[in-house]
N, CA, C and O atoms as a GROMACS GRO file, in nm:
protein
  480
    1MET      N    1  -1.470   1.954  -0.273
    1MET     CA    2  -1.461   1.850  -0.174
    1MET      C    3  -1.408   1.729  -0.230
    1MET      O    4  -1.454   1.699  -0.341
    2ALA      N    5  -1.320   1.652  -0.179
    2ALA     CA    6  -1.242   1.532  -0.218
    2ALA      C    7  -1.338   1.413  -0.217
    2ALA      O    8  -1.407   1.388  -0.118
    3SER      N    9  -1.341   1.343  -0.322
    3SER     CA   10  -1.410   1.201  -0.310
    3SER      C   11  -1.331   1.117  -0.249
    3SER      O   12  -1.214   1.143  -0.223
    4ALA      N   13  -1.398   0.992  -0.216
    4ALA     CA   14  -1.335   0.875  -0.141
    4ALA      C   15  -1.216   0.835  -0.227
    4ALA      O   16  -1.106   0.818  -0.175
    5ALA      N   17  -1.236   0.819  -0.365
    5ALA     CA   18  -1.129   0.782  -0.440
    5ALA      C   19  -1.018   0.848  -0.446
    5ALA      O   20  -0.909   0.792  -0.446
    6VAL      N   21  -1.037   0.991  -0.451
    6VAL     CA   22  -0.917   1.093  -0.443
    6VAL      C   23  -0.849   1.069  -0.306
    6VAL      O   24  -0.728   1.055  -0.297
    7THR      N   25  -0.929   1.065  -0.205
    7THR     CA   26  -0.865   1.051  -0.076
    7THR      C   27  -0.776   0.919  -0.056
    7THR      O   28  -0.672   0.920   0.010
    8GLY      N   29  -0.823   0.812  -0.116
    8GLY     CA   30  -0.758   0.687  -0.112
    8GLY      C   31  -0.629   0.693  -0.195
    8GLY      O   32  -0.527   0.636  -0.158
    9LEU      N   33  -0.638   0.766  -0.315
    9LEU     CA   34  -0.513   0.780  -0.380
    9LEU      C   35  -0.399   0.872  -0.316
    9LEU      O   36  -0.279   0.852  -0.334
   10LEU      N   37  -0.454   0.976  -0.238
   10LEU     CA   38  -0.357   1.046  -0.158
   10LEU      C   39  -0.289   0.952  -0.046
   10LEU      O   40  -0.171   0.967  -0.016
   11TRP      N   41  -0.358   0.871   0.004
   11TRP     CA   42  -0.298   0.764   0.104
   11TRP      C   43  -0.197   0.681   0.025
   11TRP      O   44  -0.088   0.644   0.067
   12ALA      N   45  -0.250   0.656  -0.101
   12ALA     CA   46  -0.158   0.551  -0.178
   12ALA      C   47  -0.044   0.624  -0.209
   12ALA      O   48   0.057   0.554  -0.212
   13ALA      N   49  -0.026   0.741  -0.232
   13ALA     CA   50   0.097   0.826  -0.269
   13ALA      C   51   0.176   0.814  -0.155
   13ALA      O   52   0.292   0.779  -0.176
   14ALA      N   53   0.139   0.836  -0.027
   14ALA     CA   54   0.228   0.844   0.093
   14ALA      C   55   0.286   0.704   0.104
   14ALA      O   56   0.407   0.683   0.107
   15LEU      N   57   0.186   0.600   0.110
   15LEU     CA   58   0.224   0.467   0.128
   15LEU      C   59   0.336   0.396   0.032
   15LEU      O   60   0.426   0.318   0.064
   16ALA      N   61   0.305   0.443  -0.089
   16ALA     CA   62   0.393   0.395  -0.192
   16ALA      C   63   0.546   0.446  -0.168
   16ALA      O   64   0.641   0.371  -0.192
   17MET      N   65   0.562   0.560  -0.126
   17MET     CA   66   0.705   0.609  -0.101
   17MET      C   67   0.781   0.530  -0.007
   17MET      O   68   0.903   0.522  -0.021
   18ALA      N   69   0.713   0.465   0.100
   18ALA     CA   70   0.774   0.390   0.199
   18ALA      C   71   0.781   0.247   0.158
   18ALA      O   72   0.838   0.165   0.229
   19PHE      N   73   0.724   0.216   0.048
   19PHE     CA   74   0.719   0.059   0.023
   19PHE      C   75   0.855  -0.003   0.006
   19PHE      O   76   0.876  -0.109   0.066
   20ARG      N   77   0.947   0.048  -0.066
   20ARG     CA   78   1.066  -0.023  -0.083
   20ARG      C   79   1.160  -0.021   0.045
   20ARG      O   80   1.268  -0.076   0.030
   21LYS      N   81   1.134   0.029   0.155
   21LYS     CA   82   1.196   0.026   0.283
   21LYS      C   83   1.155  -0.107   0.358
   21LYS      O   84   1.210  -0.150   0.460
   22ASP      N   85   1.055  -0.163   0.296
   22ASP     CA   86   1.008  -0.293   0.362
   22ASP      C   87   0.968  -0.292   0.502
   22ASP      O   88   1.001  -0.383   0.578
   23LYS      N   89   0.902  -0.194   0.538
   23LYS     CA   90   0.857  -0.176   0.699
   23LYS      C   91   0.721  -0.251   0.696
   23LYS      O   92   0.628  -0.215   0.624
   24PRO      N   93   0.716  -0.365   0.785
   24PRO     CA   94   0.595  -0.440   0.803
   24PRO      C   95   0.466  -0.366   0.824
   24PRO      O   96   0.360  -0.404   0.774
   25ALA      N   97   0.478  -0.257   0.903
   25ALA     CA   98   0.360  -0.182   0.941
   25ALA      C   99   0.309  -0.109   0.820
   25ALA      O  100   0.188  -0.108   0.798
   26THR      N  101   0.398  -0.044   0.738
   26THR     CA  102   0.355   0.030   0.608
   26THR      C  103   0.298  -0.085   0.518
   26THR      O  104   0.201  -0.057   0.448
   27GLU      N  105   0.347  -0.203   0.514
   27GLU     CA  106   0.286  -0.296   0.426
   27GLU      C  107   0.154  -0.336   0.475
   27GLU      O  108   0.060  -0.346   0.397
   28GLU      N  109   0.141  -0.360   0.607
   28GLU     CA  110   0.002  -0.390   0.656
   28GLU      C  111  -0.102  -0.284   0.621
   28GLU      O  112  -0.206  -0.313   0.562
   29CYS      N  113  -0.070  -0.159   0.660
   29CYS     CA  114  -0.155  -0.052   0.636
   29CYS      C  115  -0.202  -0.048   0.468
   29CYS      O  116  -0.318  -0.030   0.433
   30ALA      N  117  -0.101  -0.065   0.384
   30ALA     CA  118  -0.135  -0.059   0.246
   30ALA      C  119  -0.217  -0.165   0.210
   30ALA      O  120  -0.313  -0.144   0.136
   31TYR      N  121  -0.186  -0.300   0.260
   31TYR     CA  122  -0.265  -0.413   0.226
   31TYR      C  123  -0.413  -0.408   0.281
   31TYR      O  124  -0.509  -0.447   0.215
   32ASP      N  125  -0.422  -0.353   0.414
   32ASP     CA  126  -0.547  -0.331   0.457
   32ASP      C  127  -0.647  -0.227   0.372
   32ASP      O  128  -0.763  -0.250   0.338
   33PHE      N  129  -0.578  -0.120   0.350
   33PHE     CA  130  -0.644  -0.028   0.264
   33PHE      C  131  -0.691  -0.093   0.125
   33PHE      O  132  -0.804  -0.072   0.080
   34GLN      N  133  -0.608  -0.164   0.068
   34GLN     CA  134  -0.631  -0.212  -0.051
   34GLN      C  135  -0.740  -0.326  -0.041
   34GLN      O  136  -0.826  -0.326  -0.129
   35THR      N  137  -0.745  -0.419   0.052
   35THR     CA  138  -0.826  -0.509   0.049
   35THR      C  139  -0.971  -0.467   0.101
   35THR      O  140  -1.068  -0.539   0.078
   36ARG      N  141  -0.984  -0.350   0.170
   36ARG     CA  142  -1.102  -0.286   0.182
   36ARG      C  143  -1.143  -0.175   0.092
   36ARG      O  144  -1.231  -0.092   0.114
   37LYS      N  145  -1.066  -0.186  -0.015
   37LYS     CA  146  -1.111  -0.080  -0.134
   37LYS      C  147  -1.116   0.066  -0.090
   37LYS      O  148  -1.196   0.150  -0.131
   38ARG      N  149  -1.018   0.086   0.000
   38ARG     CA  150  -1.001   0.242   0.057
   38ARG      C  151  -0.901   0.314  -0.021
   38ARG      O  152  -0.889   0.437  -0.019
   39ALA      N  153  -0.830   0.237  -0.090
   39ALA     CA  154  -0.718   0.316  -0.166
   39ALA      C  155  -0.674   0.239  -0.297
   39ALA      O  156  -0.688   0.118  -0.312
   40THR      N  157  -0.622   0.321  -0.383
   40THR     CA  158  -0.569   0.272  -0.491
   40THR      C  159  -0.402   0.282  -0.474
   40THR      O  160  -0.346   0.391  -0.463
   41LEU      N  161  -0.337   0.165  -0.473
   41LEU     CA  162  -0.207   0.162  -0.436
   41LEU      C  163  -0.113   0.197  -0.570
   41LEU      O  164  -0.138   0.153  -0.682
   42VAL      N  165  -0.020   0.269  -0.543
   42VAL     CA  166   0.059   0.321  -0.660
   42VAL      C  167   0.200   0.287  -0.614
   42VAL      O  168   0.232   0.316  -0.499
   43GLY      N  169   0.293   0.225  -0.702
   43GLY     CA  170   0.429   0.195  -0.665
   43GLY      C  171   0.481   0.074  -0.709
   43GLY      O  172   0.454   0.032  -0.821
   44GLN      N  173   0.562   0.007  -0.624
   44GLN     CA  174   0.619  -0.124  -0.662
   44GLN      C  175   0.564  -0.217  -0.554
   44GLN      O  176   0.512  -0.177  -0.450
   45THR      N  177   0.579  -0.336  -0.588
   45THR     CA  178   0.554  -0.450  -0.489
   45THR      C  179   0.639  -0.439  -0.385
   45THR      O  180   0.760  -0.419  -0.402
   46SER      N  181   0.576  -0.452  -0.256
   46SER     CA  182   0.658  -0.435  -0.134
   46SER      C  183   0.750  -0.562  -0.098
   46SER      O  184   0.740  -0.663  -0.168
   47GLY      N  185   0.826  -0.559  -0.009
   47GLY     CA  186   0.930  -0.682   0.018
   47GLY      C  187   0.870  -0.800   0.067
   47GLY      O  188   0.936  -0.903   0.069
   48GLY      N  189   0.740  -0.797   0.111
   48GLY     CA  190   0.665  -0.926   0.162
   48GLY      C  191   0.697  -0.973   0.302
   48GLY      O  192   0.687  -1.092   0.331
   49GLY      N  193   0.734  -0.883   0.387
   49GLY     CA  194   0.775  -0.945   0.524
   49GLY      C  195   0.637  -0.915   0.612
   49GLY      O  196   0.622  -0.807   0.670
   50ALA      N  197   0.552  -1.007   0.616
   50ALA     CA  198   0.449  -0.988   0.722
   50ALA      C  199   0.442  -1.047   0.852
   50ALA      O  200   0.377  -0.996   0.944
   51ASN      N  201   0.514  -1.165   0.861
   51ASN     CA  202   0.533  -1.236   0.980
   51ASN      C  203   0.642  -1.190   1.054
   51ASN      O  204   0.759  -1.194   1.017
   52ALA      N  205   0.590  -1.139   1.179
   52ALA     CA  206   0.718  -1.082   1.282
   52ALA      C  207   0.781  -1.199   1.339
   52ALA      O  208   0.731  -1.310   1.353
   53GLY      N  209   0.889  -1.164   1.367
   53GLY     CA  210   0.988  -1.260   1.437
   53GLY      C  211   1.089  -1.227   1.525
   53GLY      O  212   1.127  -1.110   1.527
   54ASN      N  213   1.144  -1.315   1.603
   54ASN     CA  214   1.236  -1.277   1.714
   54ASN      C  215   1.373  -1.336   1.675
   54ASN      O  216   1.378  -1.440   1.610
   55ARG      N  217   1.477  -1.273   1.713
   55ARG     CA  218   1.611  -1.333   1.688
   55ARG      C  219   1.649  -1.400   1.828
   55ARG      O  220   1.632  -1.350   1.940
   56PHE      N  221   1.703  -1.520   1.798
   56PHE     CA  222   1.755  -1.611   1.917
   56PHE      C  223   1.894  -1.643   1.880
   56PHE      O  224   1.929  -1.684   1.770
   57THR      N  225   1.980  -1.618   1.994
   57THR     CA  226   2.121  -1.655   1.993
   57THR      C  227   2.129  -1.810   2.008
   57THR      O  228   2.063  -1.868   2.094
   58LEU      N  229   2.212  -1.875   1.921
   58LEU     CA  230   2.232  -2.025   1.920
   58LEU      C  231   2.368  -2.041   1.991
   58LEU      O  232   2.394  -2.153   2.034
   59GLY      N  233   2.451  -1.951   2.006
   59GLY     CA  234   2.594  -1.963   2.056
   59GLY      C  235   2.690  -1.986   1.943
   59GLY      O  236   2.661  -2.025   1.830
   60HIS      N  237   2.805  -1.956   1.987
   60HIS     CA  238   2.920  -1.967   1.874
   60HIS      C  239   2.895  -1.858   1.768
   60HIS      O  240   2.929  -1.880   1.652
   61GLY      N  241   2.842  -1.752   1.798
   61GLY     CA  242   2.819  -1.642   1.700
   61GLY      C  243   2.698  -1.665   1.609
   61GLY      O  244   2.681  -1.592   1.512
   62LEU      N  245   2.612  -1.764   1.636
   62LEU     CA  246   2.517  -1.788   1.534
   62LEU      C  247   2.369  -1.725   1.599
   62LEU      O  248   2.345  -1.724   1.719
   63VAL      N  249   2.296  -1.685   1.514
   63VAL     CA  250   2.166  -1.617   1.548
   63VAL      C  251   2.071  -1.673   1.441
   63VAL      O  252   2.101  -1.694   1.323
   64ILE      N  253   1.947  -1.695   1.502
   64ILE     CA  254   1.840  -1.733   1.405
   64ILE      C  255   1.722  -1.651   1.426
   64ILE      O  256   1.687  -1.623   1.541
   65ASN      N  257   1.652  -1.608   1.319
   65ASN     CA  258   1.525  -1.540   1.331
   65ASN      C  259   1.420  -1.644   1.313
   65ASN      O  260   1.415  -1.715   1.212
   66ILE      N  261   1.333  -1.652   1.417
   66ILE     CA  262   1.214  -1.748   1.401
   66ILE      C  263   1.083  -1.669   1.407
   66ILE      O  264   1.061  -1.597   1.505
   67PRO      N  265   0.989  -1.679   1.301
   67PRO     CA  266   0.863  -1.622   1.306
   67PRO      C  267   0.788  -1.653   1.442
   67PRO      O  268   0.774  -1.766   1.489
   68THR      N  269   0.746  -1.544   1.492
   68THR     CA  270   0.668  -1.562   1.639
   68THR      C  271   0.524  -1.504   1.616
   68THR      O  272   0.439  -1.528   1.702
   69ALA      N  273   0.493  -1.436   1.513
   69ALA     CA  274   0.342  -1.384   1.497
   69ALA      C  275   0.316  -1.393   1.351
   69ALA      O  276   0.406  -1.405   1.268
   70ARG      N  277   0.185  -1.386   1.324
   70ARG     CA  278   0.138  -1.384   1.180
   70ARG      C  279   0.015  -1.294   1.169
   70ARG      O  280  -0.087  -1.307   1.237
   71ALA      N  281   0.036  -1.199   1.073
   71ALA     CA  282  -0.080  -1.096   1.051
   71ALA      C  283  -0.176  -1.185   0.963
   71ALA      O  284  -0.136  -1.254   0.869
   72ILE      N  285  -0.302  -1.175   1.002
   72ILE     CA  286  -0.413  -1.229   0.912
   72ILE      C  287  -0.518  -1.141   0.880
   72ILE      O  288  -0.585  -1.094   0.972
   73ASN      N  289  -0.541  -1.110   0.752
   73ASN     CA  290  -0.634  -1.017   0.704
   73ASN      C  291  -0.766  -1.082   0.731
   73ASN      O  292  -0.782  -1.202   0.706
   74PRO      N  293  -0.868  -1.002   0.785
   74PRO     CA  294  -1.004  -1.069   0.781
   74PRO      C  295  -1.082  -1.085   0.649
   74PRO      O  296  -1.178  -1.161   0.642
   75ILE      N  297  -1.043  -1.020   0.555
   75ILE     CA  298  -1.093  -1.036   0.419
   75ILE      C  299  -1.036  -1.146   0.334
   75ILE      O  300  -1.107  -1.222   0.269
   76THR      N  301  -0.895  -1.151   0.338
   76THR     CA  302  -0.843  -1.244   0.246
   76THR      C  303  -0.794  -1.373   0.326
   76THR      O  304  -0.748  -1.471   0.266
   77LYS      N  305  -0.803  -1.369   0.442
   77LYS     CA  306  -0.767  -1.494   0.538
   77LYS      C  307  -0.620  -1.520   0.529
   77LYS      O  308  -0.577  -1.631   0.559
   78THR      N  309  -0.546  -1.431   0.493
   78THR     CA  310  -0.423  -1.463   0.466
   78THR      C  311  -0.339  -1.342   0.486
   78THR      O  312  -0.392  -1.246   0.541
   79ASN      N  313  -0.205  -1.334   0.444
   79ASN     CA  314  -0.121  -1.217   0.448
   79ASN      C  315  -0.036  -1.196   0.318
   79ASN      O  316  -0.069  -1.260   0.218
   80TRP      N  317   0.067  -1.113   0.312
   80TRP     CA  318   0.141  -1.082   0.209
   80TRP      C  319   0.294  -1.129   0.227
   80TRP      O  320   0.390  -1.081   0.168
   81GLU      N  321   0.296  -1.224   0.314
   81GLU     CA  322   0.429  -1.290   0.339
   81GLU      C  323   0.482  -1.360   0.224
   81GLU      O  324   0.424  -1.456   0.172
   82GLY      N  325   0.605  -1.305   0.180
   82GLY     CA  326   0.685  -1.372   0.087
   82GLY      C  327   0.638  -1.331  -0.064
   82GLY      O  328   0.707  -1.362  -0.161
   83VAL      N  329   0.531  -1.268  -0.076
   83VAL     CA  330   0.472  -1.224  -0.214
   83VAL      C  331   0.468  -1.075  -0.219
   83VAL      O  332   0.468  -1.020  -0.330
   84GLY      N  333   0.464  -0.998  -0.099
   84GLY     CA  334   0.450  -0.864  -0.103
   84GLY      C  335   0.300  -0.806  -0.128
   84GLY      O  336   0.204  -0.877  -0.158
   85VAL      N  337   0.294  -0.679  -0.111
   85VAL     CA  338   0.168  -0.613  -0.146
   85VAL      C  339   0.184  -0.555  -0.286
   85VAL      O  340   0.265  -0.467  -0.315
   86LYS      N  341   0.091  -0.617  -0.376
   86LYS     CA  342   0.093  -0.565  -0.508
   86LYS      C  343   0.028  -0.443  -0.548
   86LYS      O  344  -0.095  -0.446  -0.540
   87PRO      N  345   0.084  -0.329  -0.590
   87PRO     CA  346   0.015  -0.218  -0.620
   87PRO      C  347  -0.093  -0.226  -0.727
   87PRO      O  348  -0.083  -0.310  -0.816
   88ASP      N  349  -0.194  -0.142  -0.722
   88ASP     CA  350  -0.303  -0.132  -0.830
   88ASP      C  351  -0.248  -0.087  -0.956
   88ASP      O  352  -0.283  -0.136  -1.064
   89VAL      N  353  -0.155   0.013  -0.944
   89VAL     CA  354  -0.090   0.075  -1.052
   89VAL      C  355   0.061   0.069  -1.032
   89VAL      O  356   0.120   0.131  -0.943
   90GLU      N  357   0.119  -0.010  -1.121
   90GLU     CA  358   0.279  -0.014  -1.104
   90GLU      C  359   0.338   0.111  -1.152
   90GLU      O  360   0.298   0.166  -1.255
   91ALA      N  361   0.443   0.159  -1.072
   91ALA     CA  362   0.528   0.270  -1.084
   91ALA      C  363   0.669   0.256  -1.023
   91ALA      O  364   0.688   0.204  -0.913
   92PRO      N  365   0.765   0.306  -1.100
   92PRO     CA  366   0.884   0.305  -1.004
   92PRO      C  367   0.873   0.390  -0.892
   92PRO      O  368   0.798   0.488  -0.891
   93ALA      N  369   0.956   0.352  -0.783
   93ALA     CA  370   0.928   0.412  -0.660
   93ALA      C  371   0.956   0.557  -0.676
   93ALA      O  372   0.883   0.634  -0.613
   94ALA      N  373   1.051   0.607  -0.751
   94ALA     CA  374   1.076   0.752  -0.770
   94ALA      C  375   0.976   0.827  -0.836
   94ALA      O  376   0.976   0.950  -0.833
   95GLN      N  377   0.885   0.754  -0.900
   95GLN     CA  378   0.780   0.826  -0.970
   95GLN      C  379   0.635   0.782  -0.928
   95GLN      O  380   0.535   0.801  -0.997
   96ALA      N  381   0.636   0.723  -0.807
   96ALA     CA  382   0.498   0.676  -0.751
   96ALA      C  383   0.408   0.806  -0.706
   96ALA      O  384   0.288   0.818  -0.728
   97GLN      N  385   0.477   0.882  -0.651
   97GLN     CA  386   0.392   1.008  -0.600
   97GLN      C  387   0.357   1.092  -0.710
   97GLN      O  388   0.250   1.152  -0.699
   98GLN      N  389   0.430   1.109  -0.821
   98GLN     CA  390   0.373   1.189  -0.932
   98GLN      C  391   0.275   1.114  -1.004
   98GLN      O  392   0.185   1.177  -1.059
   99THR      N  393   0.277   0.967  -1.015
   99THR     CA  394   0.184   0.888  -1.084
   99THR      C  395   0.064   0.905  -1.006
   99THR      O  396  -0.033   0.941  -1.072
  100ALA      N  397   0.046   0.888  -0.880
  100ALA     CA  398  -0.069   0.911  -0.807
  100ALA      C  399  -0.123   1.036  -0.817
  100ALA      O  400  -0.245   1.043  -0.827
  101TYR      N  401  -0.043   1.157  -0.815
  101TYR     CA  402  -0.090   1.284  -0.831
  101TYR      C  403  -0.171   1.305  -0.961
  101TYR      O  404  -0.274   1.372  -0.959
  102VAL      N  405  -0.124   1.248  -1.079
  102VAL     CA  406  -0.180   1.257  -1.207
  102VAL      C  407  -0.303   1.189  -1.195
  102VAL      O  408  -0.405   1.243  -1.237
  103ALA      N  409  -0.306   1.063  -1.136
  103ALA     CA  410  -0.425   0.984  -1.113
  103ALA      C  411  -0.550   1.057  -1.052
  103ALA      O  412  -0.666   1.046  -1.092
  104ILE      N  413  -0.505   1.135  -0.946
  104ILE     CA  414  -0.597   1.202  -0.861
  104ILE      C  415  -0.641   1.341  -0.948
  104ILE      O  416  -0.750   1.392  -0.924
  105LEU      N  417  -0.564   1.391  -1.034
  105LEU     CA  418  -0.620   1.500  -1.112
  105LEU      C  419  -0.715   1.450  -1.223
  105LEU      O  420  -0.815   1.512  -1.257
  106LYS      N  421  -0.674   1.330  -1.277
  106LYS     CA  422  -0.771   1.272  -1.366
  106LYS      C  423  -0.912   1.242  -1.310
  106LYS      O  424  -1.016   1.258  -1.374
  107THR      N  425  -0.905   1.201  -1.191
  107THR     CA  426  -1.015   1.162  -1.121
  107THR      C  427  -1.112   1.280  -1.092
  107THR      O  428  -1.231   1.277  -1.122
  108LEU      N  429  -1.049   1.386  -1.027
  108LEU     CA  430  -1.113   1.523  -1.026
  108LEU      C  431  -1.172   1.575  -1.144
  108LEU      O  432  -1.288   1.615  -1.143
  109VAL      N  433  -1.096   1.577  -1.252
  109VAL     CA  434  -1.146   1.625  -1.388
  109VAL      C  435  -1.274   1.547  -1.424
  109VAL      O  436  -1.380   1.605  -1.450
  110ALA      N  437  -1.259   1.408  -1.424
  110ALA     CA  438  -1.369   1.330  -1.468
  110ALA      C  439  -1.485   1.357  -1.368
  110ALA      O  440  -1.598   1.358  -1.416
  111SER      N  441  -1.472   1.378  -1.244
  111SER     CA  442  -1.576   1.404  -1.146
  111SER      C  443  -1.636   1.543  -1.165
  111SER      O  444  -1.755   1.563  -1.141
  112ALA      N  445  -1.566   1.623  -1.201
  112ALA     CA  446  -1.610   1.778  -1.240
  112ALA      C  447  -1.711   1.779  -1.353
  112ALA      O  448  -1.813   1.849  -1.352
  113LYS      N  449  -1.672   1.686  -1.465
  113LYS     CA  450  -1.745   1.674  -1.582
  113LYS      C  451  -1.894   1.612  -1.553
  113LYS      O  452  -1.999   1.658  -1.599
  114THR      N  453  -1.883   1.515  -1.481
  114THR     CA  454  -2.015   1.455  -1.441
  114THR      C  455  -2.091   1.539  -1.350
  114THR      O  456  -2.210   1.513  -1.334
  115CYS      N  457  -2.043   1.626  -1.295
  115CYS     CA  458  -2.118   1.709  -1.165
  115CYS      C  459  -2.129   1.858  -1.215
  115CYS      O  460  -2.164   1.946  -1.136
  116ALA      N  461  -2.094   1.890  -1.362
  116ALA     CA  462  -2.118   2.025  -1.410
  116ALA      C  463  -2.245   2.063  -1.392
  116ALA      O  464  -2.338   1.982  -1.404
  117ILE      N  465  -2.263   2.188  -1.362
  117ILE     CA  466  -2.394   2.256  -1.348
  117ILE      C  467  -2.432   2.313  -1.470
  117ILE      O  468  -2.355   2.395  -1.521
  118PRO      N  469  -2.552   2.280  -1.535
  118PRO     CA  470  -2.587   2.321  -1.674
  118PRO      C  471  -2.594   2.472  -1.667
  118PRO      O  472  -2.627   2.532  -1.566
  119ALA      N  473  -2.557   2.530  -1.786
  119ALA     CA  474  -2.580   2.688  -1.801
  119ALA      C  475  -2.722   2.712  -1.817
  119ALA      O  476  -2.802   2.637  -1.874
  120SER      N  477  -2.748   2.830  -1.760
  120SER     CA  478  -2.910   2.864  -1.767
  120SER      C  479  -2.935   2.945  -1.885
  120SER      O  480  -3.050   2.982  -1.911
   0.00000   0.00000   0.00000
């Protein structure tokens, strides 16, 4: 049976793969898991796009993107706009999944050692 820490690392592996694509929903999910200590994030710092915006046409071929919404985390009372979501374990994007997998295995081995049944 997997522990909460291992489950969190599994989530982190999946989230880390999408980080560099800078999708706000992925960033928010990772940020929320991290601030609630539900996952250990592995990978690179995300792009930092937290505030949703809309594009408005100004005319003469000009368009402006104006923020129209702001995500606020109930724990930090802020968001990751401009700074990105910083991982707990830095790893290049191409190696994030492998790094998370190794961390999961180390957690399982350590857990097995502390839960070992004594020989009779």
